[in-house]
C-alpha positions in Angstrom: 13.2 -24.3 -11.4 10.9 -23.1 -8.7 12.3 -21.7 -5.5 11.7 -23.3 -2.4 11.5 -21.8 1.3 14.7 -23.4 2.2 17.0 -21.8 -0.5 15.4 -18.4 -0.6 18.1 -15.6 0.0 17.1 -13.4 3.1 15.9 -10.8 0.7 13.9 -12.8 -1.5 12.0 -14.1 2.0 11.6 -10.5 3.0 10.1 -9.7 -0.6 7.8 -12.2 -0.1 7.0 -11.4 3.3 6.2 -7.9 2.1 4.0 -8.7 -0.5 2.1 -11.1 1.7 1.7 -8.3 4.4 0.6 -5.8 1.7 -2.0 -8.1 0.1 -3.4 -9.2 3.7 -6.9 -7.9 4.0 -7.3 -8.2 8.0 -6.3 -4.7 8.7 -8.6 -3.4 5.7 -11.4 -5.3 7.2 -11.0 -3.8 10.5 -10.6 -0.4 9.6 -13.9 -0.8 7.6 -15.5 -2.0 10.7 -14.5 1.2 12.3 -16.2 3.5 9.9 -20.1 4.4 11.0 -23.0 3.9 8.3 -23.6 7.6 8.1 -20.5 8.3 6.3 -20.6 10.5 2.8 -18.3 7.8 1.1 -19.1 4.6 -0.7 -17.7 2.0 1.9 -16.8 -0.3 -1.4 -14.3 2.6 -2.8 -13.1 2.8 0.7 -12.1 -0.9 0.6 -10.3 -0.5 -2.7 -8.7 2.6 -1.9 -7.2 1.0 1.6 -5.9 -1.7 -0.4 -4.1 0.5 -2.9 -2.7 2.5 0.1 -1.6 -0.6 1.8 0.2 -1.7 -1.1 1.7 1.6 -2.0 2.9 2.2 1.5 4.6 -0.9 2.0 6.8 0.1 -1.0 7.0 3.6 0.0 8.0 2.4 3.5 10.6 0.2 2.1 12.0 2.8 0.2 12.2 5.5 2.9 13.3 3.1 5.8 16.3 1.7 3.9 17.1 5.0 2.4 20.8 4.6 2.5 20.9 0.7 2.7 22.3 -1.5 0.0 19.5 -3.7 0.1 16.9 -0.9 -0.7 16.8 -1.5 -4.7 17.2 -5.4 -4.6 14.3 -5.4 -2.1 12.0 -3.0 -3.7 12.7 -5.2 -7.1 11.5 -8.1 -5.5 8.5 -6.5 -4.0 7.3 -4.6 -6.8 7.9 -7.6 -9.3 5.5 -9.7 -6.9 2.9 -6.8 -6.8 3.1 -6.8 -10.8 2.6 -10.3 -11.4 -0.3 -9.9 -8.5 -1.8 -7.0 -10.5 -1.8 -8.7 -13.8 -3.6 -11.7 -12.4 -5.9 -9.4 -10.7 -6.5 -7.1 -13.8 -6.9 -10.4 -15.9 -9.6 -11.7 -13.7 -11.7 -8.6 -13.2 -11.7 -8.1 -16.7 -13.0 -11.6 -17.2 -15.5 -11.0 -14.7 -16.7 -7.5 -15.8 -15.9 -7.4 -19.4 -13.8 -4.3 -18.7 -10.1 -4.1 -18.9 -8.3 -2.7 -15.9 -4.8 -2.6 -15.4 -4.6 -2.7 -11.6 -0.7 -2.0 -11.6 -1.5 1.1 -13.5 -4.1 2.5 -10.9 -1.3 1.6 -8.3 1.4 3.8 -10.1 -1.2 6.8 -10.4 -2.1 6.5 -6.8 1.6 6.3 -6.0 2.3 9.5 -8.1 -0.9 11.3 -6.4 0.5 10.8 -3.1 4.1 11.6 -3.6 2.9 15.0 -5.5 0.7 15.8 -2.3 3.6 15.1 -0.1 6.0 17.0 -2.4 3.4 19.9 -2.6 3.3 20.3 1.3 7.2 20.5 1.4 7.6 21.0 5.0 4.9 18.4 6.0 6.3 17.0 9.4 3.7 14.1 9.6 3.0 12.6 6.1 -0.1 11.0 7.5 -2.0 14.6 7.6 -1.2 15.1 3.9 -2.2 11.4 2.7 -5.3 11.5 4.8 -7.3 14.3 2.9 -5.7 12.7 -0.5 -7.1 9.2 0.5 -10.3 11.0 1.4 -10.5 12.5 -2.0 -9.9 9.4 -3.8 -12.9 8.1 -1.7 -15.0 10.8 -3.3 -15.1 13.4 -0.4 -12.0 15.0 0.6 -13.6 16.6 3.6 -15.1 13.0 5.1 -13.5 12.7 8.3 -13.9 8.9 8.4 -12.2 8.3 5.1 -9.6 10.9 6.3 -8.9 8.9 9.5 -8.9 5.6 8.0 -6.3 6.6 5.2 -4.2 8.0 7.7 -4.3 5.0 10.0 -3.7 2.8 6.9 -0.5 4.7 6.1 0.7 5.3 9.6 0.0 1.6 10.9 1.6 -0.1 7.5 4.8 1.9 7.8 5.1 1.2 11.3 4.6 -2.5 10.9 7.2 -2.5 7.9 9.5 -0.8 10.1 9.1 -3.4 13.1 9.7 -6.2 10.6 12.8 -4.4 9.2 14.1 -4.4 12.8 13.0 -7.9 13.4 15.1 -9.3 10.6 18.1 -6.8 11.2 17.7 -4.9 8.1 17.4 -1.5 10.1 
């Protein structure tokens, strides 16, 4: 039986809200519109990587912001399950359209591992966005591209900030 809006638990609703925010593309489009034409990276790659970074940042932000909360694990399970199902559907559709097998969830896991490793390698990084920015730009094809660096940093910071605002609004933090 499908769960309706009326009988969802607050955590189920929060997981759905986080999922919907993570896949929303408005901020991706806005960040893309800020990148000048003379950039050294492919805009389509930046777009693809921004969406990945946003999805990862919602999960990372949730884990970080709810670090000591009993709601952390159940909320993350709801969120990542929704992302997994979305990824399966996206992978299947992409495979049918291109004839190439793509495991989008594995791509997300690989990028998360890459960003976590970069953050752990920095050790004392007081500003994670300064670490995420160059990693993001590298994923876009040019680690030294300032515009890609800034787009990735902005996506990371704004996503974490908006997740925090949401948690404050629903009294999770």
